[in-house]
Each structure stands twice: as structure tokens, then as C-alpha cells.
C-alpha positions in Angstrom: 1.0 0.2 -36.1 3.2 -1.3 -33.3 4.9 2.1 -32.8 1.5 3.8 -32.5 0.4 1.2 -30.0 3.5 1.7 -27.9 3.1 5.5 -28.0 -0.6 5.2 -26.9 0.4 3.0 -24.0 3.1 5.4 -22.9 0.6 8.3 -23.2 -2.0 6.6 -21.1 0.6 5.7 -18.4 1.6 9.4 -18.3 -2.0 10.4 -17.9 -2.5 7.9 -15.0 0.8 9.1 -13.4 -0.4 12.7 -13.5 -3.6 11.7 -11.8 -1.7 9.9 -9.1 0.5 13.0 -8.6 -2.7 15.0 -8.1 -3.8 12.6 -5.4 -0.4 12.8 -3.7 -0.4 16.6 -3.8 -3.9 16.8 -2.3 -2.5 15.1 0.8 1.0 16.6 1.1 0.2 20.2 -0.1 -3.4 20.7 0.9 -3.9 18.2 3.7 -6.9 16.7 1.9 -6.6 13.0 2.9 -10.1 12.1 1.7 -9.6 13.6 -1.7 -6.2 12.1 -2.0 -7.5 8.6 -1.2 -10.4 8.9 -3.7 -8.2 10.3 -6.5 -5.5 7.6 -6.2 -8.0 4.8 -5.9 -10.0 5.9 -8.9 -6.7 6.3 -10.9 -5.6 2.8 -9.9 -9.0 1.3 -10.8 -9.0 3.0 -14.2 -5.4 1.9 -14.9 -6.2 -1.7 -14.2 -9.4 -1.7 -16.2 -7.5 0.0 -19.1 -4.6 -2.5 -19.2 -6.0 -5.9 -18.2 -7.2 -8.3 -20.8 -10.9 -8.0 -22.0 -12.0 -11.3 -20.4 -10.6 -10.2 -17.0 -12.4 -6.8 -17.4 -15.7 -8.7 -17.8 -15.0 -10.8 -14.7 -14.1 -7.6 -12.8 -17.3 -5.8 -13.9 -19.4 -8.8 -12.8 -17.6 -8.6 -9.4 -18.4 -4.9 -9.2 -22.1 -5.6 -9.7 -22.2 -8.2 -7.0 -20.0 -6.7 -4.3 -21.3 -4.6 -1.4 -20.4 -0.9 -1.1 -17.8 0.0 1.5 -14.8 -1.9 2.8 -15.4 -4.8 0.5 -15.0 -2.5 -2.5 -11.5 -1.5 -1.4 -10.6 -5.1 -0.7 -11.9 -6.2 -4.1 -9.7 -3.6 -5.8 -6.6 -4.8 -3.9 -7.4 -8.4 -5.0 -7.8 -7.3 -8.6 -4.5 -5.4 -8.6 -2.6 -8.4 -7.2 -4.2 -10.8 -9.7 -3.4 -8.4 -12.5 0.2 -8.0 -11.4 0.8 -11.8 -10.9 -0.7 -12.6 -14.3 1.4 -9.9 -16.1 4.3 -11.1 -18.2 7.6 -9.4 -17.2 7.9 -6.8 -20.0 9.1 -3.2 -19.9 5.5 -1.9 -20.2 4.4 -4.1 -17.3 7.4 -3.0 -15.2 6.3 0.6 -15.8 2.7 -0.5 -14.8 4.0 -2.0 -11.6 5.7 1.3 -10.7 2.4 3.2 -11.3 0.4 0.6 -9.3 2.9 0.9 -6.4 2.7 4.7 -6.4 -1.1 4.6 -6.4 -1.2 2.0 -3.5 1.3 4.1 -1.5 -0.8 7.2 -2.1 -3.9 5.3 -0.9 -2.1 3.9 2.2 -0.7 7.3 3.2 -4.1 8.9 2.8 -5.8 6.3 4.9 -3.2 6.7 7.6 -3.8 10.4 7.6 -7.5 9.9 7.9 -6.9 7.5 10.8 -4.7 10.2 12.5 -7.3 12.9 12.2 -9.8 13.6 15.0 -12.8 12.9 12.8 -14.8 9.7 12.5 -16.1 7.1 14.9 -13.6 4.6 16.4 -15.0 1.9 14.2 -14.5 3.9 11.1 -11.0 4.9 12.1 -10.1 1.2 12.6 -11.4 0.5 9.1 -9.2 3.2 7.7 -6.2 1.8 9.5 -6.9 -1.7 8.2 -7.4 -0.4 4.6 -4.1 1.5 4.9 -2.3 -1.8 5.9 -4.0 -3.7 3.0 -2.9 -1.1 0.4 0.7 -1.0 1.7 0.8 -4.8 1.9 -0.2 -5.0 -1.8 2.4 -2.3 -2.6 5.1 -4.3 -0.7 4.2 -7.5 -2.6 4.8 -5.6 -5.9 7.9 -3.6 -4.8 9.5 -4.8 -1.5 12.5 -2.5 -2.1 10.6 0.8 -1.8 11.5 2.3 1.6 8.4 4.6 1.7 6.2 1.6 1.2 8.0 -0.4 3.9 8.0 2.4 6.4 4.3 3.1 5.8 3.4 -0.6 6.3 5.6 -0.6 9.4 3.7 2.3 10.8 0.3 0.7 10.0 1.3 -2.5 11.9 2.6 -0.4 14.8 -0.7 1.5 15.1 -2.6 -1.7 14.8 -0.5 -3.1 17.6 -1.2 0.0 19.8 -4.9 0.1 19.2 -5.3 -3.7 19.6 -3.5 -3.8 23.0 -5.5 -1.0 24.6 -9.0 0.0 25.2 -9.5 2.1 22.1 -12.1 4.7 22.9 -14.0 2.1 24.9 -15.5 0.6 21.8 -13.1 -1.5 19.7 -11.1 -3.6 22.2 -11.4 -5.1 25.6 -8.4 -4.5 27.8 -6.9 -7.7 29.2 -7.9 -10.0 26.4 -5.1 -12.6 25.8 -6.2 -12.9 22.2 -5.8 -9.1 21.6 -2.5 -9.1 23.4 -1.2 -11.9 21.2 -2.4 -10.0 18.1 -0.8 -6.8 19.4 2.6 -8.6 19.8 2.4 -9.9 16.3 1.6 -6.5 14.8 4.4 -4.9 16.7 6.9 -7.6 15.6 5.9 -7.2 12.0 6.2 -3.4 12.4 9.8 -3.7 13.5 10.6 -5.9 10.6 9.3 -3.5 8.0 10.7 -0.4 9.7 14.1 -2.0 9.9 13.9 -2.9 6.2 12.9 0.7 5.4 15.9 2.0 7.2 18.2 -0.4 5.5 16.8 0.4 2.1 17.1 4.1 2.7 20.7 4.0 3.9 21.8 1.3 1.5 23.1 -0.8 4.4 23.2 -4.6 4.3 21.0 -6.7 6.5 22.5 -7.0 10.1 23.7 -10.4 11.1 22.9 -12.1 14.4 25.6 -10.1 16.3 24.0 -6.8 15.2 26.9 -5.9 12.8 26.0 -4.3 9.5 27.7 -7.1 7.5 31.2 -7.6 6.2 30.8 -5.8 2.9 33.5 -3.1 2.4 34.8 -3.6 6.0 38.3 -4.5 4.9 38.8 -1.9 2.2 42.5 -2.7 1.8 41.9 -6.2 0.6 
């Protein structure tokens, strides 16, 4: 019975992973950002519903009935994912689930960034897409801060937010010269630098630089 349960869980995880791969391929092979975002979001929602305890499923279904359609739906999913992850006991199955969740969130974030970069959509909609990309990648970072793709994606999201916040974005979203917007822009750019530096360090395997800009003392004196 226990073996069958474990096999069933593994099988379901493989099915969800295949769905996430389909979503990733829609973006990277076919340049279908909208289809990619929808596929990965639906896979993530289904995975969380499948694996979370029954009483949490009931609470989530009540939340679905009460929420408004649109941006709030995406934010609600992110909240559910983080609540699910924080309440999970650190087991091998839950570790595997965390990997799947991170992949789905990364897929969603990359797809939203691609939608933002496209020439379609109103300035307001593009701003929403950029914000949703940031929220997805923030959630992925909270689950796996050592994933360089997640950190670089989040860094790019912050950088784009900084650029669009500091300028008159299509004459609709921002007002040039606003001190509040300039302060927000500086904060976004600062956070962008932190995440991009982390992504580079994680990719190259280098240690965190010290205050003097050196890479650290590890393996410097190899003769010792």
C-alpha cells in the first residue's frame, strides 16, 4: 500500500513536470509567451490542489469563488503556493515538489517578461505583466534562492521596473520628475543589482565578494 502510494506520487509529479516542460517549450521553441504562461500556471495550480491537505483545498476553493478575475487571481495563486511550501514538512517528496513549483514559477515569470517585451498590449497591461513576472520570480526565489535562472530573471524584472518607474512610460503610467517615483526607481535598480550579482556568483560558483571587491580567500593559497 505504501509502495503504491509512493509510486502514484512519483507518477503524478512526472505528469506535472511534463506539463511544465510543455509550457517552457511553448516559449523557447515557439515564442508563444501567452500559451506558456497559461500552461505553467494551470500546471502549478493543479499540482498544489493535488498535493495539499484536504482542508486547505476547501479553503482554496472558497477563495477561488470569492476572488476577482485578473491580477488578483495570479496573486492568490502565489499566496497559496507560498503557504503550501511553508507548511510542508521537509521530506524527499516535498523537496521534489519544491523543485516542480520553482520550475513552474520560473516558467511563468519568463513568459510574463516575454509578454512585457512584446509590442502588444496597452501600457497598463504591460505594467501588470511586468509586476506579475516579478511576483512569480520572487516566490521562486523564496523557495530556491540558489537557482541562477530565477535570480537573473528576478534581477531583470527589478531592472525593468526601475526603468519604467523613472521615466514617462508611454505618457500613461508615470509622471517624470516625481520624487516618489525616482526613489522607487532607485530601490528597484538596487535590488536588481543584488539579484544579478547573485546569479553571476551562482553560475560561476564564485564566493561572495568582500568589501574590497575580491572574490574571497577560498583556494587563493593553493600551496597551503
